[in-house]
C-alpha positions as CSV (number, residue, x, y, z in Angstrom):
1,M,-21.2,-18.2,-18.5
2,S,-18.4,-16.0,-19.8
3,R,-18.5,-12.3,-19.5
4,T,-18.2,-9.9,-22.5
5,P,-15.1,-7.6,-22.6
6,Q,-17.3,-4.7,-21.4
7,Q,-18.7,-6.7,-18.5
8,D,-15.1,-7.9,-17.6
9,E,-13.9,-4.3,-17.6
10,R,-16.8,-3.2,-15.5
11,Y,-16.0,-6.0,-13.0
12,G,-12.4,-4.8,-13.0
13,V,-13.5,-1.3,-12.1
14,I,-15.7,-2.5,-9.3
15,T,-13.0,-4.7,-7.8
16,G,-10.3,-2.0,-8.2
17,L,-12.5,0.6,-6.5
18,S,-13.4,-1.8,-3.8
19,A,-9.7,-2.4,-3.0
20,Y,-8.9,1.3,-2.8
21,L,-12.0,2.0,-0.7
22,M,-10.9,-0.7,1.8
23,W,-7.4,0.8,1.9
24,G,-8.9,4.3,2.3
25,L,-11.1,3.3,5.2
26,L,-8.4,1.4,7.1
27,P,-7.6,4.4,9.4
28,L,-11.0,3.8,11.0
29,F,-10.1,0.2,12.0
30,W,-6.6,0.4,13.7
31,P,-7.7,2.6,16.6
32,L,-10.2,-0.1,17.6
33,L,-7.2,-2.2,18.6
34,K,-6.0,0.4,21.2
35,P,-4.4,0.3,23.8
36,A,-2.3,-2.3,22.0
37,V,1.0,-0.8,20.7
38,A,1.7,-0.7,17.0
39,F,4.2,-3.7,17.1
40,E,1.7,-5.9,18.8
41,I,-1.0,-5.0,16.2
42,L,1.6,-5.6,13.4
43,G,2.4,-9.0,14.8
44,H,-1.2,-10.1,14.8
45,R,-1.7,-8.6,11.3
46,I,1.1,-10.8,10.0
47,I,-0.2,-14.0,11.7
48,W,-3.9,-13.6,10.8
49,S,-3.0,-12.5,7.2
50,L,-0.9,-15.6,6.8
51,L,-3.6,-17.9,8.1
52,F,-6.3,-16.3,5.9
53,V,-4.0,-16.4,2.8
54,I,-3.2,-20.1,3.4
55,V,-7.0,-20.7,3.1
56,L,-7.1,-18.7,-0.1
57,M,-4.1,-20.7,-1.4
58,Y,-6.1,-23.9,-1.0
59,L,-9.2,-22.4,-2.7
60,T,-7.2,-21.0,-5.6
61,H,-4.9,-24.1,-6.0
62,S,-1.8,-21.8,-5.9
63,W,0.7,-24.2,-4.3
64,P,2.5,-25.1,-7.6
65,V,3.5,-21.4,-7.9
66,V,5.1,-21.5,-4.4
67,K,6.9,-24.8,-5.1
68,Q,8.4,-23.4,-8.4
69,T,9.5,-20.2,-6.6
70,L,11.3,-22.1,-3.8
71,K,13.7,-23.4,-6.5
72,D,14.6,-19.8,-7.6
73,H,17.2,-18.5,-5.0
74,K,17.4,-15.0,-6.5
75,R,13.6,-14.7,-6.3
76,L,13.7,-15.9,-2.7
77,W,16.2,-13.2,-1.7
78,L,14.0,-10.6,-3.4
79,I,11.0,-11.9,-1.4
80,V,13.0,-11.6,1.8
81,L,13.6,-7.9,1.0
82,A,10.0,-7.4,0.0
83,S,8.8,-8.8,3.4
84,F,11.1,-6.3,5.2
85,F,9.7,-3.3,3.3
86,V,6.0,-4.4,3.6
87,A,6.5,-5.0,7.4
88,T,8.1,-1.5,7.6
89,N,5.2,0.0,5.7
90,W,2.5,-1.7,7.8
91,G,4.2,-0.9,11.1
92,V,4.8,2.8,10.4
93,Y,1.2,3.1,9.0
94,I,-0.4,1.5,12.1
95,W,1.7,3.6,14.5
96,A,1.0,6.8,12.6
97,V,-2.8,6.3,12.4
98,N,-3.0,5.4,16.1
99,D,-0.8,8.4,17.0
100,N,-3.0,10.9,15.1
101,H,-0.9,11.4,12.0
102,V,-3.6,10.2,9.5
103,V,-3.3,13.3,7.2
104,E,0.5,12.7,7.0
105,T,-0.2,9.1,6.0
106,S,-2.4,10.3,3.2
107,L,0.4,12.5,2.0
108,G,2.6,9.4,1.8
109,Y,0.2,7.6,-0.5
110,F,-0.5,10.7,-2.6
111,I,3.3,11.1,-3.4
112,N,3.8,7.3,-3.7
113,P,3.4,7.3,-7.5
114,L,6.0,10.1,-7.8
115,V,8.4,8.2,-5.5
116,S,7.8,5.0,-7.5
117,V,9.0,6.7,-10.8
118,L,12.0,8.0,-9.0
119,I,12.8,4.5,-7.7
120,G,12.3,3.3,-11.3
121,T,15.1,5.7,-12.5
122,V,17.5,4.8,-9.7
123,F,17.1,1.0,-9.6
124,F,15.7,0.0,-13.0
125,Q,17.3,2.7,-15.3
126,E,13.9,3.9,-16.4
127,K,14.0,7.4,-18.0
128,L,11.7,10.2,-16.7
129,R,9.6,12.0,-19.3
130,T,9.6,15.8,-19.1
131,F,6.2,16.1,-17.4
132,Q,7.3,13.4,-14.9
133,K,10.4,15.5,-14.0
134,V,8.2,18.5,-13.5
135,A,5.8,16.6,-11.3
136,V,8.6,15.2,-9.2
137,G,10.2,18.6,-8.8
138,I,6.9,20.1,-7.7
139,A,6.3,17.3,-5.2
140,A,9.8,18.0,-3.8
141,L,8.8,21.6,-3.3
142,A,5.7,20.4,-1.5
143,V,7.8,18.4,0.9
144,I,9.9,21.5,1.7
145,V,6.8,23.6,2.3
146,L,5.2,20.9,4.6
147,S,8.5,20.6,6.5
148,F,8.0,24.2,7.7
149,D,4.5,23.3,9.0
150,Y,5.6,20.1,10.7
151,G,8.8,21.6,12.0
152,R,10.6,18.6,10.6
153,L,10.7,16.5,7.4
154,P,7.4,14.7,6.9
155,W,9.2,11.5,7.6
156,I,6.1,9.4,8.1
157,A,4.9,10.2,4.6
158,L,8.4,9.7,3.1
159,V,8.9,6.4,4.8
160,L,5.4,5.1,3.7
161,A,6.0,6.3,0.1
162,A,9.5,4.9,-0.1
163,S,8.8,1.6,1.6
164,F,5.7,1.0,-0.6
165,G,7.5,2.2,-3.7
166,I,10.5,-0.1,-3.1
167,Y,8.1,-2.9,-2.2
168,G,6.3,-2.4,-5.5
169,G,9.6,-2.4,-7.4
170,L,10.6,-5.6,-5.8
171,K,7.2,-7.2,-6.6
172,K,7.7,-6.2,-10.2
173,Q,11.0,-8.1,-10.2
174,I,9.6,-11.1,-8.3
175,N,6.5,-11.3,-10.6
176,L,4.3,-13.5,-8.4
177,P,0.5,-13.4,-8.0
178,A,-0.7,-11.4,-5.0
179,I,-1.8,-14.4,-2.8
180,P,1.2,-16.7,-3.1
181,G,3.5,-13.6,-2.8
182,L,1.8,-12.4,0.4
183,M,1.9,-15.9,1.8
184,M,5.7,-16.2,1.3
185,E,6.3,-12.7,2.7
186,T,4.3,-13.3,5.9
187,I,5.9,-16.8,6.4
188,L,9.3,-15.1,6.4
189,L,8.1,-12.6,9.0
190,L,6.5,-15.3,11.1
191,P,9.5,-16.4,13.3
192,I,10.4,-12.9,14.6
193,T,6.7,-12.2,15.0
194,L,6.1,-15.3,17.2
195,I,9.2,-14.5,19.3
196,Y,8.0,-10.9,19.9
197,L,4.4,-11.9,20.7
198,S,5.6,-14.7,23.0
199,W,7.8,-12.3,24.9
200,L,5.0,-9.8,25.1
201,Y,2.6,-12.5,26.5
202,Q,5.1,-13.8,29.0
203,S,5.8,-10.3,30.3
204,S,2.0,-9.7,30.7
205,E,2.1,-6.8,28.3
206,A,0.0,-8.5,25.5
207,V,-3.2,-6.5,25.2
208,L,-4.9,-8.2,22.3
209,F,-5.1,-11.6,24.2
210,S,-6.7,-9.9,27.2
211,S,-10.1,-9.3,25.6
212,S,-12.2,-11.6,23.3
213,T,-13.4,-8.4,21.5
214,L,-9.9,-7.2,20.8
215,L,-8.8,-10.7,19.7
216,V,-11.7,-11.0,17.2
217,L,-10.8,-7.6,15.8
218,A,-7.1,-8.7,15.5
219,I,-8.2,-11.8,13.6
220,V,-10.3,-9.6,11.3
221,S,-7.1,-7.7,10.4
222,G,-6.1,-10.8,8.3
223,P,-8.9,-10.6,5.8
224,L,-8.7,-6.8,5.8
225,T,-5.1,-7.1,4.7
226,A,-5.5,-9.9,2.1
227,L,-8.9,-9.0,0.5
228,P,-7.8,-5.6,-1.0
229,L,-4.8,-7.2,-2.5
230,L,-6.9,-10.0,-4.0
231,L,-9.4,-7.4,-5.4
232,F,-6.5,-5.3,-6.7
233,G,-4.9,-8.3,-8.4
234,T,-8.3,-9.0,-10.1
235,A,-8.6,-5.4,-11.3
236,T,-5.1,-5.2,-12.8
237,T,-5.9,-7.9,-15.4
238,R,-9.2,-6.3,-16.4
239,V,-8.8,-2.5,-16.6
240,P,-6.2,-0.2,-18.3
241,L,-3.3,0.9,-16.1
242,T,-4.3,4.5,-16.7
243,W,-7.6,3.8,-14.9
244,L,-5.9,2.2,-12.0
245,G,-3.6,5.3,-11.9
246,V,-6.7,7.5,-11.3
247,M,-8.3,5.0,-8.9
248,Q,-5.2,4.9,-6.7
249,Y,-6.0,8.4,-5.4
250,V,-9.2,7.2,-3.9
251,A,-7.4,5.7,-0.8
252,P,-5.3,8.7,0.2
253,T,-8.3,11.0,-0.5
254,L,-10.4,9.0,2.0
255,Q,-7.6,9.0,4.5
256,F,-7.2,12.7,4.2
257,I,-10.9,13.3,4.7
258,I,-11.0,10.9,7.7
259,G,-8.0,12.5,9.3
260,V,-9.6,16.0,9.1
261,T,-13.3,15.1,9.8
262,V,-13.2,12.0,12.0
263,F,-9.9,12.5,14.0
264,G,-10.0,16.3,14.0
265,E,-6.5,16.8,12.8
266,S,-5.7,20.5,12.1
267,L,-5.1,22.0,8.7
268,S,-3.0,25.1,8.9
269,T,-2.6,27.4,5.9
270,I,0.9,26.1,5.2
271,K,-0.4,22.5,5.2
272,V,-3.2,23.4,2.8
273,V,-0.7,25.1,0.5
274,G,1.6,22.1,0.7
275,F,-1.2,19.7,-0.2
276,L,-2.4,21.9,-3.1
277,I,1.2,21.8,-4.5
278,V,1.1,18.0,-4.2
279,W,-2.2,17.8,-5.9
280,S,-0.9,20.0,-8.7
281,A,2.1,17.6,-9.1
282,L,-0.3,14.7,-9.3
283,A,-2.5,16.5,-11.9
284,I,0.6,16.9,-14.1
285,F,1.6,13.3,-13.4
286,S,-1.8,11.9,-14.3
287,F,-2.0,14.1,-17.5
288,D,1.4,12.7,-18.6
289,A,0.3,9.1,-17.9
290,W,-2.9,9.7,-20.0
291,R,-0.9,11.4,-22.8
292,A,1.6,8.6,-22.9
293,S,-1.2,6.0,-23.0
294,R,-2.9,7.8,-25.9
295,I,0.4,8.0,-27.9
296,K,1.1,4.3,-27.3
297,S,-2.5,3.4,-28.4
298,N,-2.1,5.5,-31.6
299,L,1.2,3.8,-32.4
300,N,-0.4,0.4,-32.0
301,L,-3.2,1.4,-34.3
302,T,-0.8,2.5,-37.1
303,Q,1.3,-0.7,-36.9
């Protein structure tokens, strides 16, 4: 039975929100894998994500897409780059959460849309609109203010925002569905992952193999990685991009709340001011996206 456009849109909203809720709640999961170090957790995340995605590949009959991609050498090199940036993003995020920097990780995903438009201007010659320039400038001011609080540049937030922004830009160029794309990225990361985990095991420093509970939790990291991507991919074809633009703030908002309430991270006056400046930039950015969408819709109606 086919769905009406309204039902399809509602389904897209549900899947999109579900994806961002899962991403937002991830800080509660990674500490369960302690005392494993971030690189060991990252290695298991790559392996179990790959195995879970291979199952999804069979269920969705996506192998022809992979076969076609293997013939495109330019695409393959872009996938190699994408795998590096997604591994960097995952690794830094896991380390930051388990080292009590959850609030700073939320900052990274708050400023990610602004970093993404900057990447668009540098690498894809996209022009910034006036309000976008204002939003990026205000966000830069926020980074300066927060640097005073941290006593350093908020490098965790900047690395997360930049790595995810570049990853998104590469994915735009690669233009593959989420599941085949993730499978190819994790396959490329597999050799170095297996070498590292083998060395860790042989040196008796592997923590996640020492307990059945920890190993089960490590296995769960596979579905927790792939499912939000699948849900997000489902949402992108069913809801307007402006809606997704609003929904994307669900994840960092949850991360911010979890960092303060669950992990007890402190919020100094300067940090509060810094985040208020960031949120002001995002309000301007969101207004500009809504305004541009309305103008585009009106132009389409008059044609």
